C-alpha positions as CSV (number, residue, x, y, z in Angstrom):
1,M,36.0,-7.4,30.5
2,V,35.9,-4.9,28.9
3,I,35.3,-7.0,25.4
4,S,32.4,-8.9,27.3
5,I,30.5,-5.4,28.1
6,I,30.7,-4.3,24.8
7,G,29.6,-8.0,23.4
8,L,26.8,-7.0,25.9
9,L,25.5,-4.4,25.1
10,A,25.8,-4.6,21.5
11,G,23.7,-8.0,22.7
12,L,21.5,-6.3,24.1
13,G,21.1,-3.2,21.0
14,L,21.2,-5.3,17.5
15,P,17.1,-6.3,18.3
16,A,16.3,-2.7,18.9
17,I,17.7,-1.0,15.8
18,N,16.3,-4.5,13.7
19,G,12.5,-3.4,15.3
20,A,13.9,-0.3,14.8
21,I,14.0,-1.0,11.3
22,K,10.4,-2.7,11.2
23,A,8.5,0.4,12.0
24,G,10.6,2.2,9.6
25,K,9.9,0.4,7.2
26,R,5.9,-0.5,8.1
27,A,5.8,3.5,8.7
28,E,6.7,4.2,4.4
29,V,4.4,1.6,3.0
30,S,1.6,2.7,5.6
31,A,2.5,6.3,4.2
32,M,2.5,5.1,0.3
33,A,-1.1,3.7,0.8
34,E,-2.4,6.8,2.1
35,S,-0.5,8.7,-1.3
36,I,-2.5,5.7,-3.1
37,K,-5.5,6.3,-1.6
38,T,-5.1,10.2,-2.5
39,A,-4.6,9.1,-5.0
40,V,-7.5,7.6,-6.5
41,N,-10.2,10.2,-5.1
42,A,-8.0,13.3,-6.9
43,F,-9.3,11.0,-9.6
44,Y,-12.7,10.5,-8.7
45,A,-12.6,14.2,-8.0
46,E,-11.3,15.1,-11.8
47,Y,-14.1,12.7,-13.8
48,S,-16.9,11.8,-10.7
49,A,-16.3,8.0,-11.2
50,Y,-13.3,5.7,-10.0
51,P,-10.4,4.1,-12.3
52,S,-12.2,2.2,-14.2
53,N,-9.1,-1.3,-14.5
54,T,-8.9,-1.7,-10.5
55,T,-8.5,-5.4,-10.0
56,G,-8.3,-5.6,-6.8
57,K,-4.3,-4.7,-7.0
58,T,-2.2,-2.2,-7.7
59,D,-0.7,-4.2,-10.7
60,T,0.8,-2.5,-14.1
61,N,-3.0,-1.6,-15.3
62,F,-3.5,0.4,-12.3
63,L,-0.6,1.8,-11.5
64,S,0.0,2.6,-15.4
65,V,-3.9,4.1,-15.0
66,I,-2.9,6.4,-11.6
67,S,-0.1,7.6,-11.9
68,T,0.8,8.5,-15.7
69,T,-0.5,10.8,-18.9
70,N,-2.0,7.3,-20.4
71,T,-5.3,7.9,-21.7
72,N,-6.7,4.1,-21.6
73,G,-8.8,3.2,-18.5
74,G,-10.4,6.2,-17.9
75,N,-7.6,8.7,-17.6
76,Y,-7.7,10.3,-20.7
77,R,-7.3,13.6,-19.9
78,G,-3.8,12.3,-19.5
79,I,-3.4,13.5,-15.9
80,A,-1.2,12.0,-13.2
81,F,-2.1,11.4,-9.7
82,L,0.7,9.9,-8.5
83,E,4.5,10.5,-8.5
84,V,5.7,7.2,-7.1
85,P,9.3,6.1,-6.2
86,P,11.3,3.3,-8.0
87,K,11.5,1.7,-4.7
88,F,7.5,1.0,-4.8
89,T,7.8,0.1,-9.1
90,N,8.0,-2.8,-10.5
91,A,8.2,-3.5,-14.2
92,T,5.9,-6.8,-14.5
93,L,4.4,-6.7,-11.1
94,G,3.0,-2.2,-10.8
95,L,3.0,0.0,-8.0
96,V,4.5,-2.6,-4.8
97,T,5.6,-2.8,-1.8
98,P,9.5,-2.0,-1.3
99,S,11.9,-4.6,-1.4
100,G,12.9,-5.4,2.7
101,F,9.3,-5.4,3.9
102,Y,8.0,-9.0,2.1
103,K,10.6,-11.5,1.7
104,G,9.8,-10.4,-1.4
105,Q,7.1,-7.8,-3.1
106,S,3.3,-8.0,-3.3
107,N,1.2,-5.1,-4.7
108,F,-0.8,-3.2,-2.0
109,F,-4.4,-4.2,-2.1
110,I,-7.7,-1.9,-2.8
111,S,-10.9,-1.1,-2.7
112,I,-13.7,1.1,-4.3
113,D,-17.6,1.7,-2.5
114,T,-17.9,2.3,-6.2
115,Q,-21.7,1.2,-5.3
116,G,-21.9,3.9,-2.7
117,L,-22.6,2.4,0.0
118,G,-20.3,4.7,2.6
119,Y,-18.3,1.5,2.7
120,V,-15.3,-0.6,2.1
121,N,-15.1,-4.4,2.9
122,P,-11.4,-5.8,2.7
123,R,-12.3,-9.0,3.0
124,L,-13.9,-9.2,-0.3
125,V,-10.5,-8.4,-1.6
126,S,-8.4,-10.6,1.2
127,S,-9.9,-12.8,2.8
128,T,-6.8,-13.0,5.5
129,L,-8.0,-10.0,6.8
130,T,-10.0,-9.3,10.3
131,N,-11.0,-6.3,9.4
132,T,-15.0,-6.1,7.7
133,N,-16.1,-3.2,6.7
134,V,-15.1,0.2,6.7
135,A,-16.4,4.0,6.7
136,S,-14.4,4.7,3.7
137,S,-15.0,5.6,0.2
138,V,-11.6,3.8,-0.9
139,A,-9.6,1.8,1.3
140,V,-5.3,0.5,0.3
141,W,-3.8,-1.8,2.6
142,V,-0.9,-4.9,2.7
143,V,-1.3,-7.4,5.2
144,D,1.4,-7.2,7.7
145,P,4.2,-9.7,7.0
146,T,4.0,-9.9,10.9
147,T,1.5,-11.5,10.9
148,N,-2.0,-12.0,8.3
149,T,-4.4,-11.0,10.3
150,K,-3.6,-6.9,10.5
151,A,-3.7,-4.2,8.2
152,V,-0.8,-1.7,7.0
153,G,-2.5,1.0,5.4
154,T,-5.2,2.7,5.8
155,F,-7.5,1.4,7.6
156,K,-6.2,-0.1,11.5
């Protein structure tokens, strides 16, 4: 009898634990997206221009410009704007989601208002999102692994 009660309680508790782990990973990814956005805005504050080699993703070129003292890509003063934990880096992909968020790793999407419109349109970068204009100069996100129409990042 005691063993069956313990088994029942364990069966009820495991889904809650898995949900908490997923929520924690989502919060971790959202915090990194906010850090990337802050670093891009700091780059703009320093140089009065956004990083010049942004491809719409946080690839190795973006990582090199924003997080190291590499003077390529417009960072001619060699300022490290972002300190990236090792679990968010990949030698071939650049700045990525940590292991376990997706089955593999994925770059963050980034959209920058380089024309001074007062908004960014994430749909132009990632067609799976339902979000359209976002009133921000910079938006950073990844597609939610549970649904491809929601974002985890600096906008909702």
